[in-house]
C-alpha positions as CSV (number, residue, x, y, z in Angstrom):
1,M,20.0,2.3,-35.9
2,K,17.9,-0.4,-34.4
3,P,15.2,-1.9,-36.5
4,K,11.6,-1.2,-35.4
5,F,9.6,-4.3,-34.6
6,Y,5.9,-4.4,-35.3
7,K,3.9,-5.1,-32.1
8,P,0.3,-6.3,-32.6
9,A,-2.3,-4.3,-30.6
10,G,-3.3,-7.4,-28.6
11,M,0.1,-8.1,-27.2
12,K,0.9,-7.0,-23.7
13,Q,4.1,-6.2,-21.9
14,P,5.8,-9.1,-19.9
15,G,4.7,-7.9,-16.4
16,Q,1.3,-6.5,-17.4
17,K,-1.8,-8.2,-16.1
18,S,-4.6,-9.1,-18.5
19,R,-8.0,-7.7,-18.1
20,R,-9.4,-11.1,-17.1
21,N,-6.7,-11.4,-14.5
22,R,-7.5,-8.0,-13.0
23,R,-11.2,-8.8,-13.0
24,V,-10.9,-12.2,-11.3
25,A,-8.5,-10.7,-8.7
26,S,-11.0,-7.9,-7.9
27,L,-13.9,-10.4,-7.7
28,I,-11.9,-12.7,-5.3
29,R,-11.0,-9.7,-3.2
30,E,-14.6,-8.6,-2.9
31,I,-15.8,-12.2,-2.1
32,V,-13.1,-12.9,0.5
33,S,-13.7,-9.5,2.2
34,E,-17.4,-10.1,2.5
35,L,-16.9,-13.6,3.8
36,I,-14.4,-12.6,6.4
37,V,-16.7,-9.8,7.7
38,T,-20.1,-11.7,7.5
39,E,-19.4,-15.4,7.9
40,L,-16.3,-15.9,10.0
41,N,-17.1,-16.0,13.7
42,D,-13.6,-16.4,15.1
43,P,-13.0,-13.9,17.9
44,R,-9.3,-13.6,16.8
45,I,-10.5,-12.1,13.5
46,A,-11.1,-8.4,14.1
47,L,-10.3,-5.3,12.1
48,V,-9.2,-7.2,9.0
49,T,-9.0,-5.6,5.6
50,V,-8.3,-7.5,2.4
51,T,-5.9,-5.0,0.6
52,G,-5.4,-6.9,-2.6
53,V,-5.2,-10.2,-4.5
54,D,-2.3,-11.2,-6.8
55,L,-3.1,-13.9,-9.3
56,S,-0.6,-16.1,-11.0
57,A,-0.6,-15.8,-14.8
58,D,-2.4,-19.2,-15.2
59,L,-5.0,-18.2,-12.6
60,R,-4.1,-21.3,-10.4
61,F,-3.0,-19.4,-7.3
62,A,-4.3,-16.3,-5.6
63,D,-2.2,-14.5,-3.0
64,V,-4.6,-12.7,-0.8
65,R,-3.0,-9.8,1.2
66,V,-4.7,-8.9,4.4
67,S,-4.0,-6.0,6.7
68,V,-4.8,-6.2,10.4
69,L,-4.9,-3.4,12.9
70,G,-3.1,-4.1,16.1
71,D,0.3,-5.1,17.4
72,S,2.3,-7.9,15.8
73,K,1.0,-10.5,18.2
74,Q,-2.6,-9.7,17.3
75,Q,-1.8,-9.6,13.6
76,E,-0.2,-13.1,13.7
77,A,-3.2,-14.5,15.7
78,C,-5.6,-13.0,13.2
79,L,-3.6,-14.3,10.2
80,K,-3.5,-17.8,11.8
81,A,-7.3,-17.7,12.2
82,V,-7.8,-16.6,8.6
83,R,-5.5,-19.4,7.4
84,R,-7.4,-21.9,9.6
85,A,-10.6,-20.9,7.8
86,H,-8.9,-21.5,4.4
87,G,-11.0,-24.5,3.5
88,F,-14.3,-22.7,4.2
89,L,-13.2,-19.6,2.3
90,Q,-11.9,-21.6,-0.6
91,E,-15.2,-23.5,-0.9
92,R,-17.3,-20.3,-0.8
93,V,-15.1,-18.5,-3.3
94,S,-15.3,-21.6,-5.6
95,D,-19.1,-21.6,-5.3
96,R,-19.3,-17.9,-6.3
97,L,-16.8,-17.9,-9.2
98,A,-18.1,-19.1,-12.5
99,M,-14.8,-20.7,-13.5
100,R,-13.7,-24.2,-14.3
101,F,-10.8,-24.0,-11.8
102,C,-10.9,-21.8,-8.7
103,P,-7.5,-20.4,-7.8
104,V,-6.0,-21.8,-4.6
105,L,-6.1,-19.0,-2.0
106,R,-2.9,-18.2,-0.1
107,F,-3.1,-15.6,2.7
108,H,-0.3,-13.2,3.5
109,L,0.0,-10.3,6.0
110,D,0.2,-7.0,4.1
111,E,3.0,-4.8,5.6
112,S,2.4,-1.9,3.2
113,V,0.1,0.0,5.5
114,K,2.7,-0.2,8.3
115,R,5.5,0.7,5.9
116,S,3.5,3.8,4.6
117,V,2.9,5.0,8.2
118,R,6.6,4.7,9.0
119,L,7.6,6.5,5.8
120,S,5.1,9.3,6.5
121,A,6.6,9.8,9.9
122,I,10.1,10.0,8.4
123,I,8.9,12.5,5.8
124,A,7.2,14.6,8.4
125,R,10.3,14.6,10.6
126,A,12.5,15.6,7.6
127,R,10.2,18.4,6.7
128,A,10.2,19.8,10.2
129,E,14.0,19.7,10.3
130,D,14.1,21.4,6.9
131,E,11.7,24.2,8.1
132,D,13.8,24.7,11.3
133,A,17.0,24.9,9.2
134,R,15.4,27.4,6.8
135,A,14.1,29.5,9.7
136,E,17.6,29.6,11.1
137,R,19.1,30.7,7.8
138,I,16.5,33.4,7.5
139,R,17.2,34.6,11.0
140,R,20.9,34.8,10.2
141,G,20.2,36.7,7.0
142,V,21.6,34.1,4.7
143,E,18.3,33.3,3.0
144,E,15.5,35.5,1.9
145,T,11.9,35.2,3.0
146,G,9.2,34.3,0.6
147,E,8.5,38.1,-0.3
148,G,12.0,38.6,-1.8
149,E,13.3,40.6,1.1
150,T,15.5,39.5,3.9
151,E,14.3,39.5,7.5
152,P,15.4,42.5,9.5
153,Q,18.7,42.0,11.2
154,D,20.0,43.5,14.4
155,E,22.6,45.8,13.0
156,T,24.1,48.7,14.8
157,P,24.1,51.8,12.5
158,T,27.5,53.2,11.9
159,E,28.2,56.9,12.1
160,P,29.7,58.5,9.0
161,A,33.2,59.8,9.7
């Protein structure tokens, strides 16, 4: 039998973010989103969404994930424009945060939206194939319908001898 260890209430799990970390990440996401929409005038920056911010444990680095609508060429051009405005964004975020050190912003293209659309299409295709296969089984009389009865089959009645 393994001994039980006492875990004080204030201790967190190794991968768990602190409340301060989550709060600062949320604030950075809001500030960067607002700045991109209102203050950046680069024509390459269009249809950009800040999907999230991941902070390092010591709050020195902030990985800002941005999602861009468009093809890969437009996405790369937009990400390049956002990275080019890094200094401006860093300064404005620093001005608005009431912290001794402002995390260094690092921008990354968020592929999760594209991945979720691709997975949704795969799931929809699999469901359609499953429904087709089920309809075929019902037609052959192998599987029952939802009411507990099998679908009528084309059987020729046999004459009693």
